[in-house]
N, CA, C, O and the ligand as a Tripos MOL2 file, in Angstrom:
@<TRIPOS>MOLECULE
protein
  317   315    80     0     0
PROTEIN
NO_CHARGES

@<TRIPOS>ATOM
      1 N         103.4740  149.5410  110.4100 N.3       1 MET1
      2 CA        102.5480  148.5450  109.8550 C.3       1 MET1
      3 C         103.3120  147.3160  109.3890 C.2       1 MET1
      4 O         104.4090  147.4130  108.8390 O.2       1 MET1
      5 N         102.7030  146.1520  109.6220 N.am      2 ALA2
      6 CA        103.3740  144.8950  109.2560 C.3       2 ALA2
      7 C         103.3840  144.7310  107.7410 C.2       2 ALA2
      8 O         102.3930  145.0160  107.0680 O.2       2 ALA2
      9 N         104.5180  144.2670  107.2100 N.am      3 LYS3
     10 CA        104.6210  144.0920  105.7700 C.3       3 LYS3
     11 C         104.3270  142.6600  105.3350 C.2       3 LYS3
     12 O         104.2510  142.3700  104.1410 O.2       3 LYS3
     13 N         104.1630  141.7700  106.3060 N.am      4 HIS4
     14 CA        103.8540  140.3760  105.9900 C.3       4 HIS4
     15 C         102.4270  140.0670  106.4360 C.2       4 HIS4
     16 O         101.7990  140.8540  107.1430 O.2       4 HIS4
     17 N         101.9230  138.8940  106.0050 N.am      5 ALA5
     18 CA        100.5570  138.4970  106.3600 C.3       5 ALA5
     19 C         100.4590  138.2470  107.8610 C.2       5 ALA5
     20 O         101.2680  137.5200  108.4370 O.2       5 ALA5
     21 N          99.4820  138.8440  108.4670 N.am      6 VAL6
     22 CA         99.2730  138.6940  109.9130 C.3       6 VAL6
     23 C          97.8780  138.1140  110.1340 C.2       6 VAL6
     24 O          96.9010  138.6360  109.5980 O.2       6 VAL6
     25 N          97.7770  137.0390  110.9200 N.am      7 PRO7
     26 CA         96.4570  136.4660  111.1590 C.3       7 PRO7
     27 C          95.5370  137.4660  111.8610 C.2       7 PRO7
     28 O          95.9400  138.1790  112.7810 O.2       7 PRO7
     29 N          94.3040  137.4910  111.3990 N.am      8 LYS8
     30 CA         93.3430  138.4680  111.9190 C.3       8 LYS8
     31 C          92.8780  138.1010  113.3200 C.2       8 LYS8
     32 O          92.6620  138.9640  114.1710 O.2       8 LYS8
     33 N          92.7260  136.7640  113.5420 N.am      9 ARG9
     34 CA         92.2510  136.3020  114.8540 C.3       9 ARG9
     35 C          93.1890  135.2270  115.4100 C.2       9 ARG9
     36 O          93.9570  134.5960  114.6840 O.2       9 ARG9
     37 N          93.0910  135.0530  116.6980 N.am     10 LYS10
     38 CA         93.8300  133.9830  117.3720 C.3      10 LYS10
     39 C          93.2000  132.6350  116.9890 C.2      10 LYS10
     40 O          91.9770  132.5040  116.9410 O.2      10 LYS10
     41 N          94.0670  131.6210  116.7150 N.am     11 THR11
     42 CA         93.5440  130.2920  116.3810 C.3      11 THR11
     43 C          92.9570  129.6690  117.6400 C.2      11 THR11
     44 O          93.6620  129.5210  118.6390 O.2      11 THR11
     45 N          91.6710  129.2980  117.6100 N.am     12 PRO12
     46 CA         91.0690  128.7220  118.8160 C.3      12 PRO12
     47 C          91.6560  127.3600  119.1670 C.2      12 PRO12
     48 O          92.2000  126.6630  118.3100 O.2      12 PRO12
     49 N          91.5360  126.9910  120.4480 N.am     13 LYS13
     50 CA         92.0890  125.7220  120.9440 C.3      13 LYS13
     51 C          91.5510  124.5330  120.1550 C.2      13 LYS13
     52 O          92.2980  123.6210  119.7990 O.2      13 LYS13
     53 N          90.2260  124.5550  119.8810 N.am     14 TYR14
     54 CA         89.6260  123.4070  119.2030 C.3      14 TYR14
     55 C          90.2270  123.1990  117.8180 C.2      14 TYR14
     56 O          90.3690  122.0670  117.3540 O.2      14 TYR14
     57 N          90.5820  124.3130  117.1570 N.am     15 ARG15
     58 CA         91.1480  124.1880  115.8100 C.3      15 ARG15
     59 C          92.5700  123.6160  115.8740 C.2      15 ARG15
     60 O          92.9440  122.7790  115.0520 O.2      15 ARG15
     61 N          93.3500  124.0680  116.8420 N.am     16 VAL16
     62 CA         94.7180  123.5610  117.0320 C.3      16 VAL16
     63 C          94.6670  122.0710  117.3490 C.2      16 VAL16
     64 O          95.4080  121.2690  116.7810 O.2      16 VAL16
     65 N          93.7610  121.7190  118.2830 N.am     17 ARG17
     66 CA         93.6620  120.3130  118.7030 C.3      17 ARG17
     67 C          93.1830  119.4290  117.5670 C.2      17 ARG17
     68 O          93.6610  118.3080  117.3930 O.2      17 ARG17
     69 N          92.2290  119.9460  116.7890 N.am     18 SER18
     70 CA         91.6970  119.1840  115.6590 C.3      18 SER18
     71 C          92.7990  118.9420  114.6230 C.2      18 SER18
     72 O          92.9190  117.8440  114.0810 O.2      18 SER18
     73 N          93.6070  119.9840  114.3540 N.am     19 ARG19
     74 CA         94.7010  119.8660  113.4000 C.3      19 ARG19
     75 C          95.7300  118.8380  113.8980 C.2      19 ARG19
     76 O          96.2110  117.9970  113.1390 O.2      19 ARG19
     77 N          96.0490  118.9320  115.1910 N.am     20 PHE20
     78 CA         97.0240  118.0180  115.7880 C.3      20 PHE20
     79 C          96.5380  116.5690  115.7330 C.2      20 PHE20
     80 O          97.3070  115.6620  115.4140 O.2      20 PHE20
     81 N          95.2450  116.3550  116.0480 N.am     21 SER21
     82 CA         94.7220  114.9830  116.0560 C.3      21 SER21
     83 C          94.7130  114.3990  114.6400 C.2      21 SER21
     84 O          94.9430  113.2040  114.4530 O.2      21 SER21
     85 N          94.4450  115.2500  113.6460 N.am     22 THR22
     86 CA         94.4800  114.7990  112.2550 C.3      22 THR22
     87 C          95.9080  114.3980  111.8820 C.2      22 THR22
     88 O          96.1250  113.3950  111.2020 O.2      22 THR22
     89 N          96.8790  115.1990  112.3370 N.am     23 PHE23
     90 CA         98.2860  114.9100  112.0730 C.3      23 PHE23
     91 C          98.6840  113.5770  112.7120 C.2      23 PHE23
     92 O          99.3390  112.7460  112.0830 O.2      23 PHE23
     93 N          98.2760  113.3880  113.9760 N.am     24 VAL24
     94 CA         98.6030  112.1590  114.7090 C.3      24 VAL24
     95 C          97.9930  110.9470  114.0090 C.2      24 VAL24
     96 O          98.6400  109.9120  113.8530 O.2      24 VAL24
     97 N          96.7410  111.0940  113.5930 N.am     25 ARG25
     98 CA         96.0560  109.9930  112.9070 C.3      25 ARG25
     99 C          96.8100  109.6160  111.6270 C.2      25 ARG25
    100 O          96.9590  108.4340  111.3170 O.2      25 ARG25
    101 N          97.2820  110.6210  110.8900 N.am     26 GLY26
    102 CA         98.0390  110.3830  109.6660 C.3      26 GLY26
    103 C          99.3210  109.6260  109.9440 C.2      26 GLY26
    104 O          99.6740  108.7050  109.2070 O.2      26 GLY26
    105 N         100.0240  110.0090  111.0070 N.am     27 VAL27
    106 CA        101.2830  109.3550  111.3750 C.3      27 VAL27
    107 C         101.0240  107.9020  111.7720 C.2      27 VAL27
    108 O         101.7640  106.9950  111.3910 O.2      27 VAL27
    109 N          99.9530  107.7040  112.5480 N.am     28 GLN28
    110 CA         99.6110  106.3500  112.9840 C.3      28 GLN28
    111 C          99.3040  105.4630  111.7850 C.2      28 GLN28
    112 O          99.7330  104.3110  111.7250 O.2      28 GLN28
    113 N          98.5520  106.0170  110.8260 N.am     29 LYS29
    114 CA         98.1820  105.2700  109.6240 C.3      29 LYS29
    115 C          99.4410  104.8930  108.8440 C.2      29 LYS29
    116 O          99.5750  103.7730  108.3510 O.2      29 LYS29
    117 N         100.3680  105.8670  108.7440 N.am     30 ASP30
    118 CA        101.6330  105.6760  108.0590 C.3      30 ASP30
    119 C         102.4120  104.5180  108.6670 C.2      30 ASP30
    120 O         102.8960  103.6370  107.9560 O.2      30 ASP30
    121 N         102.5270  104.5300  109.9970 N.am     31 LEU31
    122 CA        103.2900  103.4980  110.6940 C.3      31 LEU31
    123 C         102.6330  102.1420  110.5310 C.2      31 LEU31
    124 O         103.3070  101.1240  110.3700 O.2      31 LEU31
    125 N         101.2930  102.1400  110.5750 N.am     32 LYS32
    126 CA        100.5420  100.8930  110.4530 C.3      32 LYS32
    127 C         100.7920  100.2610  109.0780 C.2      32 LYS32
    128 O         100.9200   99.0430  108.9490 O.2      32 LYS32
    129 N         100.8590  101.1360  108.0410 N.am     33 ASN33
    130 CA        101.0710  100.6360  106.6910 C.3      33 ASN33
    131 C         102.5180  100.2150  106.4610 C.2      33 ASN33
    132 O         102.8040   99.3730  105.6100 O.2      33 ASN33
    133 N         103.4320  100.8150  107.2350 N.am     34 ARG34
    134 CA        104.8470  100.5350  107.0190 C.3      34 ARG34
    135 C         105.2250   99.1270  107.4770 C.2      34 ARG34
    136 O         106.0160   98.4470  106.8230 O.2      34 ARG34
    137 N         104.6630   98.7010  108.5900 N.am     35 VAL35
    138 CA        104.9950   97.3870  109.1150 C.3      35 VAL35
    139 C         103.7710   96.4920  108.9900 C.2      35 VAL35
    140 O         102.7430   96.7360  109.6200 O.2      35 VAL35
    141 N         103.8900   95.4660  108.1800 N.am     36 HIS36
    142 CA        102.7730   94.5490  108.0050 C.3      36 HIS36
    143 C         103.0110   93.3080  108.8480 C.2      36 HIS36
    144 O         103.9790   92.5760  108.6470 O.2      36 HIS36
    145 N         102.1140   93.0870  109.7910 N.am     37 MET37
    146 CA        102.2380   91.9230  110.6620 C.3      37 MET37
    147 C         101.3650   90.7860  110.1390 C.2      37 MET37
    148 O         100.1940   90.9860  109.8180 O.2      37 MET37
    149 N         101.9370   89.6120  110.0590 N.am     38 ASP38
    150 CA        101.2170   88.3960  109.6920 C.3      38 ASP38
    151 C         101.0050   87.5580  110.9320 C.2      38 ASP38
    152 O         101.5760   87.8370  111.9860 O.2      38 ASP38
    153 N         100.1840   86.5290  110.8070 N.am     39 THR39
    154 CA        100.0710   85.5800  111.9150 C.3      39 THR39
    155 C         100.8920   84.3480  111.5560 C.2      39 THR39
    156 O         100.8920   83.8930  110.4120 O.2      39 THR39
    157 N         101.5850   83.8230  112.5470 N.am     40 CYS40
    158 CA        102.4250   82.6490  112.3470 C.3      40 CYS40
    159 C         101.5430   81.4180  112.1390 C.2      40 CYS40
    160 O         100.6370   81.1700  112.9340 O.2      40 CYS40
    161 N         101.7950   80.6440  111.0820 N.am     41 PRO41
    162 CA        100.9650   79.4460  110.8620 C.3      41 PRO41
    163 C         101.2200   78.3470  111.9010 C.2      41 PRO41
    164 O         100.3820   77.4640  112.0820 O.2      41 PRO41
    165 N         102.3660   78.3960  112.5820 N.am     42 ASP42
    166 CA        102.6930   77.3500  113.5600 C.3      42 ASP42
    167 C         102.1280   77.6450  114.9430 C.2      42 ASP42
    168 O         101.5020   76.7850  115.5630 O.2      42 ASP42
    169 N         102.3550   78.8850  115.4280 N.am     43 CYS43
    170 CA        101.9090   79.1960  116.7870 C.3      43 CYS43
    171 C         100.7580   80.2060  116.8260 C.2      43 CYS43
    172 O         100.1200   80.3730  117.8650 O.2      43 CYS43
    173 N         100.4880   80.8830  115.6970 N.am     44 GLY44
    174 CA         99.3810   81.8300  115.6530 C.3      44 GLY44
    175 C          99.7160   83.2050  116.1930 C.2      44 GLY44
    176 O          98.8530   84.0810  116.2450 O.2      44 GLY44
    177 N         100.9540   83.3990  116.5920 N.am     45 GLY45
    178 CA        101.3690   84.7020  117.1250 C.3      45 GLY45
    179 C         101.6760   85.6730  116.0030 C.2      45 GLY45
    180 O         101.7690   85.2660  114.8450 O.2      45 GLY45
    181 N         101.8360   86.9680  116.3270 N.am     46 PRO46
    182 CA        102.1720   87.9450  115.3010 C.3      46 PRO46
    183 C         103.6330   87.8340  114.8760 C.2      46 PRO46
    184 O         104.5200   87.5910  115.6940 O.2      46 PRO46
    185 N         103.8570   88.0160  113.6010 N.am     47 ARG47
    186 CA        105.2370   88.0050  113.0970 C.3      47 ARG47
    187 C         105.3060   88.9050  111.8770 C.2      47 ARG47
    188 O         104.2980   89.1480  111.2130 O.2      47 ARG47
    189 N         106.5150   89.4040  111.5830 N.am     48 LEU48
    190 CA        106.7380   90.2090  110.3910 C.3      48 LEU48
    191 C         106.7230   89.2860  109.1820 C.2      48 LEU48
    192 O         107.2730   88.1860  109.2290 O.2      48 LEU48
    193 N         106.0870   89.7370  108.0880 N.am     49 SER49
    194 CA        106.0560   88.9030  106.8950 C.3      49 SER49
    195 C         107.4680   88.7590  106.3340 C.2      49 SER49
    196 O         108.2560   89.7040  106.3780 O.2      49 SER49
    197 N         107.7810   87.5970  105.8170 N.am     50 HIS50
    198 CA        109.1010   87.2290  105.2900 C.3      50 HIS50
    199 C         110.1840   87.2430  106.3740 C.2      50 HIS50
    200 O         111.3670   87.4210  106.0830 O.2      50 HIS50
    201 N         109.7610   87.0540  107.6210 N.am     51 HIS51
    202 CA        110.7070   86.9650  108.7290 C.3      51 HIS51
    203 C         110.3650   85.7330  109.5610 C.2      51 HIS51
    204 O         109.2310   85.2550  109.5590 O.2      51 HIS51
    205 N         111.3660   85.2350  110.2650 N.am     52 ALA52
    206 CA        111.1320   84.1260  111.1780 C.3      52 ALA52
    207 C         110.2730   84.6050  112.3470 C.2      52 ALA52
    208 O         110.3570   85.7620  112.7610 O.2      52 ALA52
    209 N         109.4540   83.7070  112.8680 N.am     53 CYS53
    210 CA        108.5820   84.0550  113.9940 C.3      53 CYS53
    211 C         109.4390   84.2570  115.2430 C.2      53 CYS53
    212 O         110.3140   83.4460  115.5480 O.2      53 CYS53
    213 N         109.1720   85.3590  115.9640 N.am     54 SER54
    214 CA        109.9650   85.6420  117.1660 C.3      54 SER54
    215 C         109.4420   84.8700  118.3790 C.2      54 SER54
    216 O         110.0970   84.8350  119.4210 O.2      54 SER54
    217 N         108.2540   84.2480  118.2450 N.am     55 THR55
    218 CA        107.6920   83.4990  119.3610 C.3      55 THR55
    219 C         108.1730   82.0540  119.3520 C.2      55 THR55
    220 O         108.6350   81.5380  120.3700 O.2      55 THR55
    221 N         108.0600   81.3960  118.1770 N.am     56 CYS56
    222 CA        108.4380   79.9850  118.1150 C.3      56 CYS56
    223 C         109.7390   79.7640  117.3370 C.2      56 CYS56
    224 O         110.3020   78.6700  117.3910 O.2      56 CYS56
    225 N         110.2280   80.7800  116.6150 N.am     57 GLY57
    226 CA        111.4960   80.6570  115.8970 C.3      57 GLY57
    227 C         111.4260   79.8620  114.6120 C.2      57 GLY57
    228 O         112.4480   79.3870  114.1170 O.2      57 GLY57
    229 N         110.2260   79.7120  114.0640 N.am     58 LYS58
    230 CA        110.0860   78.9350  112.8310 C.3      58 LYS58
    231 C         109.9060   79.8450  111.6200 C.2      58 LYS58
    232 O         109.3430   80.9360  111.7180 O.2      58 LYS58
    233 N         110.3930   79.3740  110.4870 N.am     59 TYR59
    234 CA        110.1460   80.0490  109.2210 C.3      59 TYR59
    235 C         109.8730   78.9940  108.1700 C.2      59 TYR59
    236 O         110.6850   78.0940  107.9550 O.2      59 TYR59
    237 N         108.7370   79.1070  107.5200 N.am     60 ASN60
    238 CA        108.3350   78.1710  106.4630 C.3      60 ASN60
    239 C         108.3440   76.7200  106.9650 C.2      60 ASN60
    240 O         108.7310   75.8060  106.2370 O.2      60 ASN60
    241 N         107.9180   76.5260  108.2020 N.am     61 GLY61
    242 CA        107.8350   75.1900  108.7710 C.3      61 GLY61
    243 C         109.1350   74.6640  109.3650 C.2      61 GLY61
    244 O         109.1400   73.6220  110.0200 O.2      61 GLY61
    245 N         110.2470   75.3820  109.1410 N.am     62 ARG62
    246 CA        111.5400   74.9440  109.6640 C.3      62 ARG62
    247 C         111.8890   75.7190  110.9220 C.2      62 ARG62
    248 O         111.5370   76.8910  111.0590 O.2      62 ARG62
    249 N         112.5930   75.0500  111.8530 N.am     63 GLN63
    250 CA        113.0980   75.7290  113.0510 C.3      63 GLN63
    251 C         114.3930   76.4300  112.6600 C.2      63 GLN63
    252 O         115.4020   75.7710  112.4080 O.2      63 GLN63
    253 N         114.3750   77.7570  112.6060 N.am     64 VAL64
    254 CA        115.5580   78.5120  112.1700 C.3      64 VAL64
    255 C         116.2220   79.2860  113.3090 C.2      64 VAL64
    256 O         117.3900   79.6620  113.2070 O.2      64 VAL64
    257 N         115.4800   79.5240  114.3900 N.am     65 ILE65
    258 CA        116.0630   80.2210  115.5430 C.3      65 ILE65
    259 C         116.0170   79.2890  116.7380 C.2      65 ILE65
    260 O         114.9800   78.7060  117.0520 O.2      65 ILE65
    261 N         117.1570   79.1570  117.3990 N.am     66 ASP66
    262 CA        117.2130   78.3550  118.6100 C.3      66 ASP66
    263 C         116.5550   79.1570  119.7290 C.2      66 ASP66
    264 O         117.1080   80.1510  120.1980 O.2      66 ASP66
    265 N         115.3690   78.7170  120.1540 N.am     67 MET67
    266 CA        114.6160   79.4960  121.1420 C.3      67 MET67
    267 C         115.1180   79.2860  122.5700 C.2      67 MET67
    268 O         114.6140   79.9030  123.5080 O.2      67 MET67
    269 N         116.1100   78.4160  122.7280 N.am     68 GLY68
    270 CA        116.7240   78.2610  124.0400 C.3      68 GLY68
    271 C         117.5280   79.4780  124.4450 C.2      68 GLY68
    272 O         117.6670   79.7810  125.6300 O.2      68 GLY68
    273 N         118.0670   80.1840  123.4320 N.am     69 LYS69
    274 CA        118.8310   81.3970  123.6890 C.3      69 LYS69
    275 C         117.8800   82.5600  123.9330 C.2      69 LYS69
    276 O         116.7340   82.5640  123.4860 O.2      69 LYS69
    277 N         118.4010   83.5500  124.6640 N.am     70 LYS70
    278 CA        117.5800   84.7410  124.9470 C.3      70 LYS70
    279 C         117.7470   85.7420  123.8130 C.2      70 LYS70
    280 O         118.8610   86.1600  123.4960 O.2      70 LYS70
    281 N         116.6110   86.1260  123.2000 N.am     71 ILE71
    282 CA        116.6250   87.0930  122.1000 C.3      71 ILE71
    283 C         115.7050   88.2580  122.4660 C.2      71 ILE71
    284 O         114.6000   88.0570  122.9710 O.2      71 ILE71
    285 N         116.1740   89.4660  122.2050 N.am     72 ASP72
    286 CA        115.3440   90.6540  122.4750 C.3      72 ASP72
    287 C         114.1840   90.7030  121.4910 C.2      72 ASP72
    288 O         114.3810   90.6460  120.2770 O.2      72 ASP72
    289 N         112.9970   90.8050  122.0160 N.am     73 LYS73
    290 CA        111.8060   90.8830  121.1710 C.3      73 LYS73
    291 C         111.5870   92.3110  120.6970 C.2      73 LYS73
    292 O         111.9520   93.2660  121.3840 O.2      73 LYS73
    293 N         110.9870   92.4520  119.5110 N.am     74 ILE74
    294 CA        110.6120   93.7760  119.0120 C.3      74 ILE74
    295 C         109.2390   94.0930  119.6030 C.2      74 ILE74
    296 O         108.2340   93.4880  119.2280 O.2      74 ILE74
    297 N         109.2130   95.0350  120.5190 N.am     75 THR75
    298 CA        107.9410   95.4020  121.1480 C.3      75 THR75
    299 C         107.4940   96.7970  120.7570 C.2      75 THR75
    300 O         106.3160   97.1330  120.8730 O.2      75 THR75
    301 N         108.4520   97.6240  120.2830 N.am     76 LYS76
    302 CA        108.1170   98.9950  119.9510 C.3      76 LYS76
    303 C         108.7680   99.3590  118.6310 C.2      76 LYS76
    304 O         109.8940   98.9470  118.3530 O.2      76 LYS76
    305 N         108.0700  100.1230  117.8270 N.am     77 ILE77
    306 CA        108.6190  100.5770  116.5610 C.3      77 ILE77
    307 C         109.1000  101.9980  116.7410 C.2      77 ILE77
    308 O         108.3260  102.8890  117.0900 O.2      77 ILE77
    309 N         110.3890  102.2070  116.5000 N.am     78 LYS78
    310 CA        110.9400  103.5490  116.6170 C.3      78 LYS78
    311 C         110.7050  104.2980  115.3200 C.2      78 LYS78
    312 O         111.0260  103.7970  114.2430 O.2      78 LYS78
    313 N         110.1560  105.4750  115.4140 N.am     79 ALA79
    314 CA        109.8830  106.2590  114.2110 C.3      79 ALA79
    315 C         110.6350  107.5760  114.2500 C.2      79 ALA79
    316 O         110.5300  108.3750  113.3200 O.2      79 ALA79
    317 ZN        105.3720   81.1210  115.5530 Zn       80 ZN80
@<TRIPOS>BOND
     1     1     2 1
     2     2     3 1
     3     3     4 2
     4     3     5 am
     5     5     6 1
     6     6     7 1
     7     7     8 2
     8     7     9 am
     9     9    10 1
    10    10    11 1
    11    11    12 2
    12    11    13 am
    13    13    14 1
    14    14    15 1
    15    15    16 2
    16    15    17 am
    17    17    18 1
    18    18    19 1
    19    19    20 2
    20    19    21 am
    21    21    22 1
    22    22    23 1
    23    23    24 2
    24    23    25 am
    25    25    26 1
    26    26    27 1
    27    27    28 2
    28    27    29 am
    29    29    30 1
    30    30    31 1
    31    31    32 2
    32    31    33 am
    33    33    34 1
    34    34    35 1
    35    35    36 2
    36    35    37 am
    37    37    38 1
    38    38    39 1
    39    39    40 2
    40    39    41 am
    41    41    42 1
    42    42    43 1
    43    43    44 2
    44    43    45 am
    45    45    46 1
    46    46    47 1
    47    47    48 2
    48    47    49 am
    49    49    50 1
    50    50    51 1
    51    51    52 2
    52    51    53 am
    53    53    54 1
    54    54    55 1
    55    55    56 2
    56    55    57 am
    57    57    58 1
    58    58    59 1
    59    59    60 2
    60    59    61 am
    61    61    62 1
    62    62    63 1
    63    63    64 2
    64    63    65 am
    65    65    66 1
    66    66    67 1
    67    67    68 2
    68    67    69 am
    69    69    70 1
    70    70    71 1
    71    71    72 2
    72    71    73 am
    73    73    74 1
    74    74    75 1
    75    75    76 2
    76    75    77 am
    77    77    78 1
    78    78    79 1
    79    79    80 2
    80    79    81 am
    81    81    82 1
    82    82    83 1
    83    83    84 2
    84    83    85 am
    85    85    86 1
    86    86    87 1
    87    87    88 2
    88    87    89 am
    89    89    90 1
    90    90    91 1
    91    91    92 2
    92    91    93 am
    93    93    94 1
    94    94    95 1
    95    95    96 2
    96    95    97 am
    97    97    98 1
    98    98    99 1
    99    99   100 2
   100    99   101 am
   101   101   102 1
   102   102   103 1
   103   103   104 2
   104   103   105 am
   105   105   106 1
   106   106   107 1
   107   107   108 2
   108   107   109 am
   109   109   110 1
   110   110   111 1
   111   111   112 2
   112   111   113 am
   113   113   114 1
   114   114   115 1
   115   115   116 2
   116   115   117 am
   117   117   118 1
   118   118   119 1
   119   119   120 2
   120   119   121 am
   121   121   122 1
   122   122   123 1
   123   123   124 2
   124   123   125 am
   125   125   126 1
   126   126   127 1
   127   127   128 2
   128   127   129 am
   129   129   130 1
   130   130   131 1
   131   131   132 2
   132   131   133 am
   133   133   134 1
   134   134   135 1
   135   135   136 2
   136   135   137 am
   137   137   138 1
   138   138   139 1
   139   139   140 2
   140   139   141 am
   141   141   142 1
   142   142   143 1
   143   143   144 2
   144   143   145 am
   145   145   146 1
   146   146   147 1
   147   147   148 2
   148   147   149 am
   149   149   150 1
   150   150   151 1
   151   151   152 2
   152   151   153 am
   153   153   154 1
   154   154   155 1
   155   155   156 2
   156   155   157 am
   157   157   158 1
   158   158   159 1
   159   159   160 2
   160   159   161 am
   161   161   162 1
   162   162   163 1
   163   163   164 2
   164   163   165 am
   165   165   166 1
   166   166   167 1
   167   167   168 2
   168   167   169 am
   169   169   170 1
   170   170   171 1
   171   171   172 2
   172   171   173 am
   173   173   174 1
   174   174   175 1
   175   175   176 2
   176   175   177 am
   177   177   178 1
   178   178   179 1
   179   179   180 2
   180   179   181 am
   181   181   182 1
   182   182   183 1
   183   183   184 2
   184   183   185 am
   185   185   186 1
   186   186   187 1
   187   187   188 2
   188   187   189 am
   189   189   190 1
   190   190   191 1
   191   191   192 2
   192   191   193 am
   193   193   194 1
   194   194   195 1
   195   195   196 2
   196   195   197 am
   197   197   198 1
   198   198   199 1
   199   199   200 2
   200   199   201 am
   201   201   202 1
   202   202   203 1
   203   203   204 2
   204   203   205 am
   205   205   206 1
   206   206   207 1
   207   207   208 2
   208   207   209 am
   209   209   210 1
   210   210   211 1
   211   211   212 2
   212   211   213 am
   213   213   214 1
   214   214   215 1
   215   215   216 2
   216   215   217 am
   217   217   218 1
   218   218   219 1
   219   219   220 2
   220   219   221 am
   221   221   222 1
   222   222   223 1
   223   223   224 2
   224   223   225 am
   225   225   226 1
   226   226   227 1
   227   227   228 2
   228   227   229 am
   229   229   230 1
   230   230   231 1
   231   231   232 2
   232   231   233 am
   233   233   234 1
   234   234   235 1
   235   235   236 2
   236   235   237 am
   237   237   238 1
   238   238   239 1
   239   239   240 2
   240   239   241 am
   241   241   242 1
   242   242   243 1
   243   243   244 2
   244   243   245 am
   245   245   246 1
   246   246   247 1
   247   247   248 2
   248   247   249 am
   249   249   250 1
   250   250   251 1
   251   251   252 2
   252   251   253 am
   253   253   254 1
   254   254   255 1
   255   255   256 2
   256   255   257 am
   257   257   258 1
   258   258   259 1
   259   259   260 2
   260   259   261 am
   261   261   262 1
   262   262   263 1
   263   263   264 2
   264   263   265 am
   265   265   266 1
   266   266   267 1
   267   267   268 2
   268   267   269 am
   269   269   270 1
   270   270   271 1
   271   271   272 2
   272   271   273 am
   273   273   274 1
   274   274   275 1
   275   275   276 2
   276   275   277 am
   277   277   278 1
   278   278   279 1
   279   279   280 2
   280   279   281 am
   281   281   282 1
   282   282   283 1
   283   283   284 2
   284   283   285 am
   285   285   286 1
   286   286   287 1
   287   287   288 2
   288   287   289 am
   289   289   290 1
   290   290   291 1
   291   291   292 2
   292   291   293 am
   293   293   294 1
   294   294   295 1
   295   295   296 2
   296   295   297 am
   297   297   298 1
   298   298   299 1
   299   299   300 2
   300   299   301 am
   301   301   302 1
   302   302   303 1
   303   303   304 2
   304   303   305 am
   305   305   306 1
   306   306   307 1
   307   307   308 2
   308   307   309 am
   309   309   310 1
   310   310   311 1
   311   311   312 2
   312   311   313 am
   313   313   314 1
   314   314   315 1
   315   315   316 2
@<TRIPOS>SUBSTRUCTURE
     1 MET1         2 RESIDUE 1 A MET
     2 ALA2         6 RESIDUE 1 A ALA
     3 LYS3        10 RESIDUE 1 A LYS
     4 HIS4        14 RESIDUE 1 A HIS
     5 ALA5        18 RESIDUE 1 A ALA
     6 VAL6        22 RESIDUE 1 A VAL
     7 PRO7        26 RESIDUE 1 A PRO
     8 LYS8        30 RESIDUE 1 A LYS
     9 ARG9        34 RESIDUE 1 A ARG
    10 LYS10       38 RESIDUE 1 A LYS
    11 THR11       42 RESIDUE 1 A THR
    12 PRO12       46 RESIDUE 1 A PRO
    13 LYS13       50 RESIDUE 1 A LYS
    14 TYR14       54 RESIDUE 1 A TYR
    15 ARG15       58 RESIDUE 1 A ARG
    16 VAL16       62 RESIDUE 1 A VAL
    17 ARG17       66 RESIDUE 1 A ARG
    18 SER18       70 RESIDUE 1 A SER
    19 ARG19       74 RESIDUE 1 A ARG
    20 PHE20       78 RESIDUE 1 A PHE
    21 SER21       82 RESIDUE 1 A SER
    22 THR22       86 RESIDUE 1 A THR
    23 PHE23       90 RESIDUE 1 A PHE
    24 VAL24       94 RESIDUE 1 A VAL
    25 ARG25       98 RESIDUE 1 A ARG
    26 GLY26      102 RESIDUE 1 A GLY
    27 VAL27      106 RESIDUE 1 A VAL
    28 GLN28      110 RESIDUE 1 A GLN
    29 LYS29      114 RESIDUE 1 A LYS
    30 ASP30      118 RESIDUE 1 A ASP
    31 LEU31      122 RESIDUE 1 A LEU
    32 LYS32      126 RESIDUE 1 A LYS
    33 ASN33      130 RESIDUE 1 A ASN
    34 ARG34      134 RESIDUE 1 A ARG
    35 VAL35      138 RESIDUE 1 A VAL
    36 HIS36      142 RESIDUE 1 A HIS
    37 MET37      146 RESIDUE 1 A MET
    38 ASP38      150 RESIDUE 1 A ASP
    39 THR39      154 RESIDUE 1 A THR
    40 CYS40      158 RESIDUE 1 A CYS
    41 PRO41      162 RESIDUE 1 A PRO
    42 ASP42      166 RESIDUE 1 A ASP
    43 CYS43      170 RESIDUE 1 A CYS
    44 GLY44      174 RESIDUE 1 A GLY
    45 GLY45      178 RESIDUE 1 A GLY
    46 PRO46      182 RESIDUE 1 A PRO
    47 ARG47      186 RESIDUE 1 A ARG
    48 LEU48      190 RESIDUE 1 A LEU
    49 SER49      194 RESIDUE 1 A SER
    50 HIS50      198 RESIDUE 1 A HIS
    51 HIS51      202 RESIDUE 1 A HIS
    52 ALA52      206 RESIDUE 1 A ALA
    53 CYS53      210 RESIDUE 1 A CYS
    54 SER54      214 RESIDUE 1 A SER
    55 THR55      218 RESIDUE 1 A THR
    56 CYS56      222 RESIDUE 1 A CYS
    57 GLY57      226 RESIDUE 1 A GLY
    58 LYS58      230 RESIDUE 1 A LYS
    59 TYR59      234 RESIDUE 1 A TYR
    60 ASN60      238 RESIDUE 1 A ASN
    61 GLY61      242 RESIDUE 1 A GLY
    62 ARG62      246 RESIDUE 1 A ARG
    63 GLN63      250 RESIDUE 1 A GLN
    64 VAL64      254 RESIDUE 1 A VAL
    65 ILE65      258 RESIDUE 1 A ILE
    66 ASP66      262 RESIDUE 1 A ASP
    67 MET67      266 RESIDUE 1 A MET
    68 GLY68      270 RESIDUE 1 A GLY
    69 LYS69      274 RESIDUE 1 A LYS
    70 LYS70      278 RESIDUE 1 A LYS
    71 ILE71      282 RESIDUE 1 A ILE
    72 ASP72      286 RESIDUE 1 A ASP
    73 LYS73      290 RESIDUE 1 A LYS
    74 ILE74      294 RESIDUE 1 A ILE
    75 THR75      298 RESIDUE 1 A THR
    76 LYS76      302 RESIDUE 1 A LYS
    77 ILE77      306 RESIDUE 1 A ILE
    78 LYS78      310 RESIDUE 1 A LYS
    79 ALA79      314 RESIDUE 1 A ALA
    80 ZN80       317 GROUP 0 **** ****
């Protein structure tokens, strides 16, 4: 006889999937809250708050990044 707790029934697929989707939703919400994107007042593109715009290279109305050079854009957030 088992000395530890043993589940009486097999967990149905719908319950596993429901649990997983809830977990995924939580992670997505977490990531969304972690990175706050603002809109650039100069070009209207998305940019990180308190960071120079990666589209036009401006910060607070000043040109701070030379956009003639090639810079890798942030397209994906690694978690
Ligand atoms: Zn911009």
